[in-house]
C-alpha positions as CSV (number, residue, x, y, z in Angstrom):
1,M,123.7,103.1,36.7
2,S,121.5,106.1,36.3
3,I,118.8,106.3,33.6
4,T,118.1,109.5,31.8
5,R,114.6,110.6,30.6
6,R,115.8,110.1,27.0
7,E,117.1,106.6,27.7
8,F,113.9,105.7,29.6
9,S,111.8,106.9,26.7
10,R,113.9,105.0,24.1
11,Q,113.7,101.8,26.1
12,S,110.0,102.2,26.6
13,A,109.4,102.7,22.9
14,L,111.4,99.5,22.1
15,T,109.7,97.3,24.7
16,G,106.3,98.9,25.2
17,A,104.3,97.5,28.1
18,G,106.7,94.5,28.2
19,I,109.4,96.2,30.2
20,A,111.1,93.6,32.3
21,L,111.4,94.5,36.0
22,T,114.0,92.0,37.0
23,G,114.6,93.6,40.4
24,A,111.0,92.9,41.3
25,G,111.2,89.4,40.0
26,I,108.3,89.9,37.5
27,A,107.7,91.0,34.0
28,L,104.9,93.2,32.8
29,T,102.9,91.7,30.0
30,G,100.4,94.2,28.7
31,A,99.0,96.8,31.0
32,V,98.6,94.5,34.0
33,G,101.6,93.8,36.3
34,A,102.2,92.2,39.7
35,L,99.6,93.0,42.4
36,A,97.4,94.3,39.7
37,T,93.9,94.1,40.9
38,A,92.0,94.8,44.1
39,P,88.4,95.4,45.1
40,G,87.4,98.5,43.2
41,A,90.6,98.4,41.1
42,L,90.8,100.6,38.1
43,A,92.0,99.5,34.6
44,A,92.6,95.9,35.5
45,D,91.6,92.9,33.5
46,D,89.2,91.6,36.3
47,A,87.5,95.0,36.4
48,R,87.0,94.9,32.6
49,H,85.2,91.6,33.1
50,G,83.1,92.7,36.0
51,H,85.2,91.2,38.8
52,G,86.8,94.4,40.1
53,H,84.6,95.4,43.0
54,G,84.8,92.5,45.5
55,H,87.5,90.2,46.7
56,D,88.3,87.3,44.4
57,D,86.7,84.0,45.7
58,D,88.2,81.9,42.9
59,K,85.0,80.0,42.3
60,G,85.4,77.5,39.5
61,H,89.1,78.0,39.2
62,G,90.4,75.1,41.3
63,K,92.4,75.9,44.4
64,E,90.6,78.5,46.4
65,L,92.2,81.9,46.9
66,G,92.5,83.2,50.4
67,Y,91.1,81.6,53.6
68,G,87.4,81.9,53.1
69,P,84.8,84.3,54.5
70,L,85.4,86.3,57.7
71,I,83.5,85.1,60.7
72,D,82.1,87.7,63.2
73,D,84.0,87.7,66.5
74,P,81.7,87.0,69.5
75,E,84.1,89.1,71.5
76,G,83.6,92.1,69.1
77,I,87.3,92.6,68.4
78,L,88.6,90.9,65.2
79,A,86.8,88.9,62.6
80,L,88.9,86.1,61.0
81,P,88.4,83.1,58.7
82,A,87.6,79.7,60.1
83,G,90.7,78.0,61.6
84,F,92.3,81.3,62.6
85,S,92.6,82.8,66.0
86,Y,94.1,85.8,67.8
87,R,95.4,86.7,71.2
88,I,95.9,90.1,72.7
89,V,99.5,90.9,73.2
90,T,99.2,94.5,74.6
91,H,96.1,96.6,75.4
92,S,96.4,100.2,76.3
93,G,95.1,100.9,79.8
94,V,94.9,97.2,80.5
95,T,98.3,95.6,80.2
96,R,101.3,97.1,82.0
97,L,104.9,97.8,81.3
98,E,107.7,96.2,83.4
99,S,107.9,99.6,85.2
100,G,104.2,99.3,86.2
101,E,102.7,102.0,84.0
102,Y,99.9,101.1,81.6
103,T,100.7,100.3,78.0
104,P,100.5,103.6,76.0
105,S,97.7,104.1,73.5
106,N,97.4,104.7,69.8
107,H,99.4,101.8,68.4
108,D,100.8,102.2,64.9
109,G,103.8,101.0,63.0
110,T,105.5,97.8,64.2
111,A,108.4,95.5,63.3
112,A,109.3,92.0,64.6
113,F,112.8,90.8,65.4
114,E,114.1,87.3,66.3
115,G,115.0,86.9,69.9
116,P,116.6,84.0,71.7
117,R,114.9,80.6,72.3
118,G,111.8,81.3,70.3
119,V,111.2,84.8,71.6
120,T,109.9,87.5,69.3
121,L,110.8,91.1,69.9
122,L,108.5,93.8,68.6
123,V,109.0,97.6,68.5
124,N,105.6,99.4,68.5
125,N,105.0,103.0,67.7
126,H,102.5,105.1,69.6
127,E,101.1,107.9,67.4
128,L,100.5,110.5,70.1
129,S,100.7,114.1,69.1
130,G,101.3,117.2,71.1
131,T,101.9,117.3,74.8
132,R,101.4,114.6,77.4
133,A,98.5,116.5,79.1
134,G,96.3,115.6,76.1
135,W,96.4,111.8,76.6
136,E,95.4,109.4,79.3
137,F,98.1,106.9,78.4
138,P,101.2,108.6,77.0
139,V,104.5,106.9,76.6
140,P,106.1,106.9,80.1
141,L,109.1,109.1,80.6
142,T,111.8,106.5,81.4
143,E,115.0,108.1,82.6
144,G,117.6,108.4,79.9
145,L,115.2,107.6,77.0
146,V,113.5,111.0,76.7
147,Y,113.9,113.4,73.8
148,D,111.4,116.1,74.7
149,P,109.9,115.8,78.2
150,V,106.5,117.3,77.3
151,A,105.9,115.2,74.2
152,A,103.5,112.3,74.4
153,G,104.7,109.8,71.8
154,G,107.4,107.2,71.5
155,C,107.9,103.5,71.2
156,T,107.6,100.5,73.4
157,V,109.5,97.2,73.0
158,I,107.5,94.0,73.5
159,E,109.0,90.6,74.2
160,T,106.5,87.8,73.5
161,R,107.1,84.0,74.0
162,R,105.4,81.1,72.4
163,D,103.5,80.3,75.6
164,G,101.9,83.7,75.5
165,R,104.0,85.4,78.2
166,T,104.9,89.0,77.4
167,A,107.0,91.8,78.8
168,E,107.0,95.4,77.6
169,W,109.2,98.4,78.2
170,V,109.9,101.9,76.8
171,G,112.3,102.1,73.8
172,I,112.1,105.9,73.4
173,A,109.9,108.6,74.9
174,G,109.3,112.3,74.4
175,T,108.8,112.1,70.6
176,S,105.6,113.1,68.7
177,T,103.2,111.5,66.4
178,N,105.2,108.3,65.9
179,C,103.4,106.9,62.8
180,A,105.2,104.2,60.8
181,G,108.9,103.7,60.3
182,G,111.0,100.8,59.1
183,S,113.2,98.0,60.3
184,T,116.9,97.8,59.3
185,A,119.1,94.9,58.1
186,W,121.1,95.2,61.3
187,G,118.1,94.6,63.6
188,T,116.9,98.1,64.7
189,W,113.7,100.1,64.2
190,L,113.6,103.6,62.7
191,T,110.6,105.4,64.1
192,C,109.1,108.3,62.2
193,E,107.5,111.5,63.5
194,E,104.6,112.5,61.3
195,T,104.7,116.2,62.3
196,E,106.5,119.4,61.5
197,D,106.0,121.0,64.9
198,K,109.0,123.1,66.0
199,A,109.9,124.1,69.5
200,G,107.3,126.4,71.0
201,K,104.4,125.1,68.8
202,N,101.6,123.1,70.5
203,G,103.5,123.3,73.8
204,L,106.6,121.3,72.6
205,L,110.0,122.2,73.8
206,K,112.1,120.8,70.9
207,D,111.9,120.6,67.2
208,H,110.1,117.6,65.9
209,G,109.6,115.9,62.5
210,Y,112.6,113.5,62.6
211,V,113.5,109.9,62.4
212,F,115.0,108.1,65.5
213,E,116.6,104.7,65.8
214,V,115.4,102.2,68.5
215,D,117.4,99.0,69.3
216,P,115.1,96.2,70.6
217,Y,118.1,94.2,71.8
218,D,120.1,96.7,73.8
219,K,118.4,99.1,76.1
220,R,121.6,101.0,76.7
221,A,121.9,101.8,73.0
222,N,118.6,103.8,73.2
223,R,119.9,106.2,75.9
224,D,120.2,109.9,75.1
225,P,117.9,109.8,72.0
226,R,119.2,111.7,69.0
227,P,117.3,112.4,65.8
228,V,118.8,111.4,62.5
229,K,118.7,114.9,61.2
230,A,120.5,113.9,58.0
231,F,117.1,112.3,56.9
232,G,115.4,115.7,57.0
233,R,112.6,117.3,59.1
234,Y,109.1,116.9,57.7
235,A,106.0,114.8,58.3
236,H,107.8,111.5,58.1
237,E,105.6,108.4,57.6
238,A,107.9,105.4,56.8
239,V,111.5,104.5,55.8
240,V,113.4,101.6,54.3
241,I,117.1,101.1,53.8
242,D,118.5,99.5,50.7
243,P,120.7,96.8,52.2
244,K,123.1,96.8,49.3
245,Q,123.6,100.5,48.4
246,G,122.8,101.9,51.8
247,H,120.3,104.5,50.4
248,A,117.3,105.4,52.6
249,Y,113.9,105.8,51.0
250,L,111.3,107.8,53.0
251,T,107.6,108.8,52.5
252,E,106.0,112.0,53.6
253,D,102.3,112.1,54.7
254,A,101.3,115.7,54.0
255,S,99.1,117.9,51.9
256,G,98.8,121.5,50.8
257,P,100.9,120.8,48.7
258,N,101.0,117.0,48.6
259,G,103.9,115.1,50.0
260,L,107.0,113.7,48.4
261,L,109.0,110.4,48.2
262,Y,112.6,111.0,49.3
263,R,116.0,109.3,48.9
264,W,118.9,109.8,51.2
265,V,122.3,109.1,49.7
266,P,124.9,108.4,52.4
267,P,128.3,110.2,52.4
268,H,131.2,108.4,50.7
269,G,132.7,105.7,52.8
270,F,129.7,105.5,55.3
271,K,128.8,102.0,56.3
272,H,125.5,101.2,58.1
273,G,125.4,99.2,61.3
274,R,124.3,99.4,64.9
275,G,124.8,102.9,66.3
276,K,126.2,104.3,63.0
277,L,123.3,106.6,62.3
278,R,123.9,108.5,65.6
279,T,127.4,109.4,64.3
280,L,126.1,111.2,61.2
281,A,126.5,115.0,60.9
282,D,123.2,116.8,60.6
283,D,124.0,117.6,56.9
284,A,125.6,114.2,56.1
285,G,124.9,112.8,52.7
286,V,122.3,114.2,50.3
287,L,118.5,114.3,50.7
288,Q,116.6,114.2,47.4
289,A,113.0,114.2,46.2
290,T,111.5,112.3,43.2
291,K,110.8,113.8,39.8
292,C,109.0,111.3,37.6
293,F,108.5,111.1,33.8
294,D,106.5,108.8,31.6
295,K,107.7,106.7,28.7
296,K,107.5,109.6,26.4
297,G,109.7,111.7,28.6
298,R,106.9,113.9,29.9
299,F,107.0,115.2,33.4
300,V,104.5,113.7,35.9
301,D,103.3,116.2,38.5
302,D,101.4,113.8,40.7
303,L,101.3,110.0,41.1
304,S,97.5,110.0,40.9
305,R,97.9,110.6,37.2
306,A,98.5,106.8,36.8
307,T,95.2,105.2,36.0
308,E,96.5,102.0,34.5
309,I,97.9,99.1,36.5
310,G,101.4,98.4,35.3
311,T,102.2,102.1,34.6
312,V,105.9,102.6,34.7
313,Y,107.5,106.0,35.4
314,G,111.2,106.8,35.2
315,V,112.7,108.5,38.3
316,D,115.1,111.4,38.6
317,W,116.2,112.7,42.0
318,V,116.3,116.4,42.9
319,D,118.4,117.7,45.8
320,V,116.5,119.2,48.8
321,P,117.7,122.8,49.4
322,D,117.1,122.9,53.2
323,R,116.5,119.5,54.7
324,D,115.9,120.9,58.2
325,A,113.1,123.2,57.0
326,K,114.4,126.1,59.1
327,T,111.9,128.6,57.5
328,V,110.0,126.7,54.8
329,S,108.6,123.1,54.9
330,V,110.7,120.8,52.7
331,R,107.9,120.0,50.3
332,K,107.2,123.7,49.8
333,Q,110.8,124.5,48.8
334,F,110.0,123.2,45.3
335,A,108.1,125.0,42.6
336,D,105.6,123.4,40.3
337,G,107.3,121.2,37.7
338,E,110.3,120.5,39.9
339,V,109.1,117.4,41.8
340,T,106.4,114.7,41.7
341,R,103.9,114.7,44.5
342,A,101.3,112.3,45.9
343,R,98.7,112.5,48.6
344,K,99.2,110.5,51.9
345,L,102.4,108.7,51.1
346,E,102.2,106.1,53.8
347,G,103.6,102.6,54.5
348,M,106.8,101.2,53.0
349,W,108.5,97.8,53.0
350,W,111.7,96.6,51.4
351,G,111.3,93.3,49.4
352,D,112.0,91.8,46.0
353,G,115.0,94.0,45.6
354,G,113.2,97.3,46.0
355,A,110.8,99.4,48.0
356,Y,107.0,99.0,48.0
357,F,105.2,102.2,49.1
358,V,101.7,103.4,49.4
359,S,99.6,106.4,48.5
360,S,96.6,106.0,50.6
361,F,94.0,108.0,48.7
362,A,93.5,111.1,46.5
363,R,90.6,113.5,46.3
364,D,90.1,117.1,45.2
365,E,93.7,118.1,46.2
366,S,95.0,115.7,43.5
367,P,94.6,115.5,39.7
368,V,92.7,112.2,39.8
369,A,90.7,110.6,42.7
370,H,91.4,107.1,43.9
371,D,91.2,105.1,47.1
372,G,94.7,103.7,47.2
373,Q,97.8,102.9,45.3
374,V,100.8,100.6,45.9
375,W,103.9,101.3,44.0
376,F,107.2,99.5,43.6
377,Y,110.5,101.3,43.2
378,D,113.3,99.4,41.4
379,P,116.6,101.0,42.4
380,K,118.5,99.2,39.6
381,R,116.3,100.6,36.8
382,R,115.3,103.7,38.7
383,T,111.6,103.2,37.9
384,I,108.4,103.0,39.8
385,T,105.6,100.6,38.8
386,L,102.0,100.8,39.9
387,K,101.1,97.5,41.4
388,V,97.7,98.1,43.1
389,L,95.1,100.7,42.3
390,L,91.8,101.0,44.2
391,G,88.9,102.9,42.8
392,V,86.9,105.2,44.9
393,N,84.8,103.1,47.3
394,A,81.3,104.3,46.9
395,D,80.1,103.1,50.3
396,P,82.8,102.3,52.8
397,S,80.1,101.3,55.4
398,V,79.4,98.1,53.4
399,D,81.7,95.2,53.9
400,G,83.4,93.9,50.7
401,A,85.5,96.5,48.9
402,F,88.9,97.7,50.2
403,D,90.1,101.3,50.5
404,G,92.7,103.5,52.2
405,P,95.8,101.2,52.3
406,D,98.3,102.3,54.9
407,N,100.9,100.0,56.5
408,I,102.1,97.1,54.3
409,T,104.4,94.1,54.6
410,V,105.8,91.6,52.2
411,S,104.3,88.2,53.1
412,P,106.5,85.0,53.5
413,Y,103.6,83.3,51.6
414,G,103.9,85.5,48.6
415,G,102.5,88.9,47.7
416,I,101.9,91.6,50.3
417,V,99.6,92.1,53.2
418,I,97.9,95.6,53.6
419,S,96.2,97.2,56.5
420,E,93.4,99.8,56.0
421,D,93.1,103.3,57.3
422,G,90.1,104.3,55.2
423,N,86.5,105.2,55.9
424,G,84.0,102.9,57.4
425,I,85.0,99.2,57.8
426,Q,88.7,98.5,58.3
427,H,90.4,95.3,57.1
428,L,93.7,93.4,56.7
429,F,93.8,92.1,53.2
430,G,96.3,90.3,51.0
431,A,97.2,90.7,47.3
432,T,99.0,88.0,45.3
433,D,101.8,88.6,42.8
434,S,99.3,88.6,40.0
435,G,97.0,91.1,41.8
436,R,94.2,89.0,43.2
437,T,93.0,90.1,46.6
438,Y,91.4,88.4,49.6
439,P,90.4,89.4,53.1
440,I,92.4,88.3,56.2
441,A,90.8,90.1,59.0
442,R,88.2,92.8,59.9
443,N,88.1,95.2,62.8
444,D,84.9,94.4,64.8
445,L,85.6,96.7,67.7
446,N,82.9,99.4,67.3
447,A,84.0,102.6,69.0
448,G,80.7,104.3,68.0
449,T,77.1,103.2,68.4
450,E,74.9,100.6,66.8
451,D,73.2,103.3,64.7
452,D,76.5,105.2,63.9
453,P,79.3,102.7,64.1
454,S,83.0,103.8,64.0
455,Y,86.0,101.5,63.5
456,S,89.6,102.5,64.1
457,E,92.3,101.9,61.5
458,I,94.4,98.7,61.5
459,A,98.1,99.4,61.6
460,G,101.5,97.8,62.3
461,V,101.1,94.7,60.1
462,T,104.2,92.5,60.3
463,F,105.0,88.8,60.4
464,S,107.0,87.1,63.1
465,P,110.5,86.0,61.9
466,D,109.3,82.4,61.5
467,G,106.3,83.5,59.5
468,R,103.8,81.7,61.8
469,T,102.3,84.8,63.4
470,L,100.9,88.0,61.8
471,F,100.9,90.9,64.2
472,A,98.6,93.8,63.7
473,N,97.3,96.7,65.8
474,I,93.9,98.3,66.3
475,Q,95.1,101.9,66.7
476,N,92.4,103.2,69.0
477,P,92.3,102.4,71.9
478,G,95.6,100.6,71.2
479,I,95.5,96.8,71.0
480,M,98.3,94.6,69.5
481,L,97.0,91.3,68.2
482,A,98.9,88.1,67.3
483,I,97.1,86.2,64.5
484,T,97.8,82.5,63.9
485,G,96.2,79.9,61.6
486,P,96.7,77.7,58.6
487,W,98.8,80.2,56.5
488,K,99.5,79.0,53.0
489,R,101.0,80.2,49.7
490,Q,98.2,81.6,47.6
491,P,97.4,80.3,44.1
492,D,98.7,82.7,41.5
493,K,96.9,82.5,38.2
494,R,97.8,85.1,35.5
């Protein structure tokens, strides 16, 4: 059932900050909701009491949060807590595909799928922009799997066994800037092109900025790649599919102006499933963008306006005039006051009956600066709730605070796991349902010098189907890691 601005305002006035978000499995009590605090968090209870600028070590509170301090890696790759270990699954320029070529570089979004007899299948994006000539290790042009023969990006599929044996092959090639994406309930991966390049721009032969479907189980299903044009052409970041209603939710990583959160409503009678997206007409269904309003019914122009954890906005959906952006970028087709924007809308994950999504940071292009937000969209109530808010990290070169959330996943041990694409040091960190945060890993691979260190983003965070292994990527040069250890459900004080 839809909710109007007037109805949302009336309900908010009746319940105040205690609006029940049953779809998320939580209830807001006061200003602080689920996933409320993080290092550098703004307007959270811990911050008010002087505990908001470093991860929560739970001293004096019984059961310890997290897994303890991170230990420097003697191999200089990934710091982990005691008792944890990693193995390298793929390494660009080192490991090889079944066809003999090297693993492509620039690993990004990833999803894991259950295979036979303990096998885990992974689909791994390679965020390579422009033409193949600009990269040492582009995605190989496998016959029948190529969209644009000059484009460098694409996906590989990895088969990994419990004994460590792996195999890797191309899932799709000839795409561009494959950033994040999303898995589907029917066992496929939707890879997103984070670009708006059209044919003839930057040497490309075809229009780009689309979503493509990759099947990790059936190589034949990936032949003759076709973009899902019904989802629109823009700088796609991530996508999730509501398994009940069939709606797709998509983020746009763009600025000038800031990007949008989209919803695609399928045409009447359409049922999702393997190969079904390929059958859609280019204009099938309706693509819409968010328009948010606060509890008083006032329009919200940008999500950075939210400076209190637990902020709840109502959501309207506005139809996109030209989803293929034939002459004007989709986000530029709306005038001020028509839609709600946000800077660097990044990773998404479906869980708890709704969609978690990230705004990685905001600076001068946005009304209010921050170093990261995580929101939760409840499709039943048509509301978004601010779960995590990171204040501006004053010194990203110093270990401790977190900033620049990017890819996220819902953890089988409760809460979410977040990968960083910020400045300075890069982490994987967790956040419990009540908002307490803890480190999981740190990128120790210094691509710079001792005097001027540089650390690539961590991306593609996802758990294996059995929950025993956390996969993550160091984007540059392109390393996929499998992390194992004494995973546990985290204590959750409120």
